[in-house]
C-alpha positions in Angstrom: 7.0 -15.8 19.4 11.0 -15.5 18.9 11.9 -12.6 17.5 13.2 -12.9 13.9 16.7 -11.3 12.8 17.3 -11.3 9.3 21.1 -11.5 10.3 20.4 -15.7 11.5 19.5 -16.7 7.9 21.8 -14.2 6.0 24.6 -16.2 4.2 27.8 -14.4 4.6 30.3 -16.8 5.2 30.7 -20.5 3.6 27.8 -22.8 4.6 27.0 -26.5 4.8 23.2 -27.2 3.9 23.0 -30.5 5.9 23.9 -28.5 9.0 21.5 -25.7 8.4 18.0 -26.3 10.0 14.7 -27.2 7.7 12.6 -26.3 11.2 12.7 -23.4 13.3 11.3 -23.9 17.0 9.9 -20.4 17.9 7.3 -21.3 20.8 4.3 -20.0 18.8 1.5 -21.9 17.4 -0.3 -21.3 13.8 -2.7 -18.7 14.9 0.6 -16.3 16.3 2.2 -17.1 13.2 -0.9 -16.0 10.9 -1.2 -12.9 13.2 2.5 -11.8 13.0 2.2 -12.2 9.1 -0.6 -10.0 8.8 0.9 -7.1 10.7 4.2 -7.5 8.3 1.6 -7.7 5.0 0.4 -4.5 5.6 3.7 -2.9 6.5 5.2 -4.4 3.2 1.8 -3.1 1.1 2.2 0.5 2.3 5.6 0.5 2.0 5.5 -0.2 -1.8 2.8 2.1 -2.5 5.5 4.7 -1.2 7.8 3.1 -3.4 5.5 3.3 -6.2 5.4 7.4 -5.5 9.2 7.4 -4.9 9.7 5.7 -8.4 13.5 5.3 -8.1 13.9 1.2 -6.5 12.5 -1.7 -7.7 12.4 -5.1 -5.9 13.4 -8.7 -7.1 12.4 -11.2 -4.6 14.1 -14.7 -5.8 13.1 -17.9 -4.5 14.2 -21.1 -4.9 13.8 -24.5 -3.1 13.2 -28.2 -3.9 9.8 -29.6 -5.5 7.2 -28.8 -2.5 8.9 -26.3 -0.5 6.5 -24.2 -0.9 7.4 -21.4 -3.2 3.6 -20.7 -4.5 1.6 -20.6 -1.1 4.7 -18.4 -0.2 4.0 -16.3 -3.2 0.6 -15.8 -2.7 0.5 -15.5 1.3 3.2 -13.0 1.6 2.3 -10.6 -1.0 -1.9 -11.0 -1.0 -1.9 -7.5 0.6 0.0 -5.5 -2.1 -1.8 -3.7 -4.8 -2.0 -6.0 -8.1 -0.4 -3.6 -10.1 2.5 -3.3 -8.0 4.0 -6.8 -8.2 4.6 -9.4 -10.7 4.9 -12.7 -10.2 7.2 -14.4 -13.0 7.2 -18.8 -12.8 10.5 -19.8 -15.1 10.1 -23.3 -16.5 11.7 -25.1 -19.0 12.8 -22.1 -22.1 10.6 -22.0 -24.9 11.6 -21.9 -28.3 11.6 -18.3 -28.3 13.7 -17.8 -25.5 16.1 -20.5 -26.6 17.0 -18.1 -29.5 18.4 -15.8 -27.0 21.2 -16.4 -24.5 19.7 -18.1 -21.1 19.4 -14.6 -19.1 17.2 -12.8 -21.5 14.1 -13.9 -20.2 15.5 -13.0 -16.7 16.4 -9.3 -18.0 12.9 -8.8 -19.8 11.0 -9.9 -16.8 12.9 -7.4 -13.8 10.7 -5.3 -12.2 9.9 -1.5 -13.3 10.6 1.4 -11.1 8.7 1.2 -8.0 7.5 -2.5 -8.2 8.0 -5.4 -6.8 8.7 -8.5 -9.0 9.0 -12.4 -7.5 11.1 -15.0 -9.7 9.5 -18.3 -8.8 12.2 -20.4 -9.7 15.1 -18.3 -11.4 18.1 -17.9 -13.3 19.8 -20.1 -11.1 18.1 -23.1 -12.8 20.6 -22.5 -15.1 23.4 -23.6 -12.5 20.9 -26.3 -11.0 18.6 -28.5 -13.4 21.2 -27.9 -16.1 24.1 -29.4 -13.8 22.0 -32.4 -13.2 20.9 -32.7 -16.7 23.5 -31.1 -18.5 22.0 -32.3 -21.9 19.4 -29.7 -21.6 22.2 -27.6 -22.3 22.6 -28.6 -25.7 19.3 -27.3 -26.9 21.1 -23.7 -26.3 22.6 -23.9 -29.6 25.8 -22.7 -27.9 29.3 -22.2 -29.9 31.6 -24.9 -28.7 29.1 -27.0 -27.2 28.3 -29.8 -29.4 27.8 -32.8 -26.9 27.8 -33.2 -22.9 31.4 -33.8 -23.3 32.2 -30.2 -23.9 30.3 -29.0 -20.8 33.6 -28.7 -18.5 33.7 -27.0 -14.8 35.1 -24.1 -16.4 31.6 -23.7 -18.4 29.8 -23.9 -14.8 32.5 -21.6 -13.6 31.8 -19.0 -16.3 28.1 -19.2 -15.6 28.3 -18.2 -12.0 30.3 -15.2 -12.9 27.9 -13.8 -15.5 24.9 -14.7 -12.6 27.2 -12.3 -10.6 27.7 -10.0 -12.9 24.0 -9.9 -14.2 23.3 -9.2 -10.2 25.7 -6.6 -9.7 24.6 -4.6 -12.7 21.0 -4.2 -11.7 21.8 -3.7 -8.2 24.1 -0.8 -9.3 20.5 0.4 -11.5 18.3 0.7 -8.3 16.9 -3.1 -8.3 17.1 -4.3 -4.4 18.0 -7.8 -5.1 17.1 -10.3 -2.3 17.0 -14.5 -2.7 15.6 -16.7 -0.6 16.0 -20.5 -0.5 13.6 -22.6 1.2 15.6 -25.6 3.0 13.4 -28.8 3.1 14.2 -31.9 4.4 13.5 -34.9 2.2 11.4 -36.2 4.8 9.1 -33.5 4.5 9.4 -33.7 1.0 8.3 -37.2 1.2 5.4 -35.8 3.5 4.1 -33.7 1.1 4.3 -35.6 -2.1 2.1 -38.4 -0.3 -0.3 -36.0 0.2 -0.7 -35.0 -3.0 -1.5 -38.6 -3.8 -3.9 -39.0 -0.8 -6.0 -35.8 -0.8 -8.1 -36.0 -4.1 -7.9 -31.6 -4.0 -3.9 -31.7 -4.0 -3.9 -34.6 -6.7 -3.4 -31.9 -9.8 -0.3 -30.9 -8.1 1.5 -34.5 -8.3 3.7 -35.0 -11.2 6.0 -38.0 -11.8 8.4 -36.1 -12.4 8.7 -35.3 -8.9 9.7 -38.4 -8.1 12.3 -38.8 -10.9 13.7 -35.3 -9.5 13.9 -36.8 -6.2 16.3 -39.4 -7.3 18.7 -36.7 -7.7 18.4 -34.9 -4.1 22.0 -35.3 -3.1 23.1 -33.6 -6.5 20.8 -30.5 -6.4 21.9 -30.1 -2.3 25.4 -29.7 -3.6 25.0 -28.0 -6.4 22.4 -25.4 -4.2 25.2 -24.9 -1.9 28.2 -24.8 -4.4 25.5 -21.6 -6.4 24.6 -20.2 -2.9 28.1 -19.9 -1.8 29.2 -18.6 -4.6 26.8 -15.6 -5.3 25.7 -14.7 -1.9 26.9 -11.3 -2.0 26.1 -7.9 -0.1 24.2 -6.5 -3.1 22.2 -9.4 -3.8 22.4 -11.4 -0.6 20.9 -15.1 -0.1 18.8 -16.1 3.1 18.5 -19.6 4.0 14.8 -20.4 5.5 13.8 -23.5 7.2 11.1 -24.4 5.1 9.7 -27.8 7.0 7.0 -25.6 8.6 5.2 -23.5 5.8 3.8 -20.6 7.9 6.9 -20.0 10.0 8.7 -19.9 6.6 6.1 -17.2 5.1 6.5 -15.2 8.1 10.6 -15.3 7.9 10.6 -14.2 4.5 8.3 -11.5 5.0 10.1 -10.4 8.1 13.4 -10.4 6.2 12.0 -8.2 3.2 10.6 -5.6 5.6 13.7 -5.5 7.9 15.9 -5.2 4.7 13.7 -2.6 2.8 13.4 -0.3 6.4 17.4 0.2 5.1 16.4 2.3 2.3 15.6 5.5 4.6 15.4 7.6 1.1 12.2 5.8 0.2 9.7 8.4 0.8 6.6 10.1 -0.7 8.0 13.0 -2.9 7.3 16.6 -1.8 4.9 18.4 -4.1 6.0 21.3 -6.0 6.2 24.6 -4.2 3.8 26.0 -7.2 1.3 22.9 -6.7 1.2 23.5 -3.0 1.0 27.4 -3.2 -2.2 26.8 -5.1 -4.3 24.4 -3.4 -7.1 27.0 -2.1 -7.4 27.9 -5.8 -7.6 24.0 -6.7 -9.8 23.4 -3.8 -12.3 26.6 -5.0 -12.4 25.5 -8.6 -13.4 21.9 -7.9 -15.9 23.2 -5.3 -17.5 25.1 -8.2 -17.5 23.0 -10.9 
């Protein structure tokens, strides 16, 4: 298999999604991809244990992508070796009544990971500049000052939201949260195949929603707004990675490998040394236990 370099997927300059591949040829069969993923899974699990003991960093993994891009299965496969206490998954759907009584970032703030833990946002705070741009009428439910109709939602409004998201990510990064954002780049043809499979295979019927077809009609709009958001918010402290997603197995491995390679840069994440007094009394503790 060809080696995976995070730099090949990291957004450091302006990108055009139409020019980026949705499928990567790596000269590997499914068994080899699975074997590679298994090895990275074990490394990440061990790292999380060390990170928990170190207790100074947390990690936020943000996953975005069109319907059927494979977010759910990626979470299941990439993080399945983690201690369940060390990783929390949040799936952000339509805001509920309580969430709408706060600003749009509130529900994301309260879901941020504790020190020593990973959090995965399955759909993220970026929905507030994606879905709401395609359907600006959703903004009216937020009951914002000066927004009384869709006509009040100007380009300046979206610029302000992008600034707020950048400030949010900068704030949490400066306080010890390592942020990595992944866009699962799916082709329209592959989405069509996956939606048809949901209809044709009984075990997948439950995944199908007519809403998926309605949102598919807005494909070009979503691509435009994804591209704009990614280009405006990929920062060194909170980078975007665009991952070809037509091959689910390969996408899972790429995401896992990127997380591992980026986390390796934090060489200060080490198991903390025991207090000298405890070390000096190891023999005493051992004898006490043996005689108890």
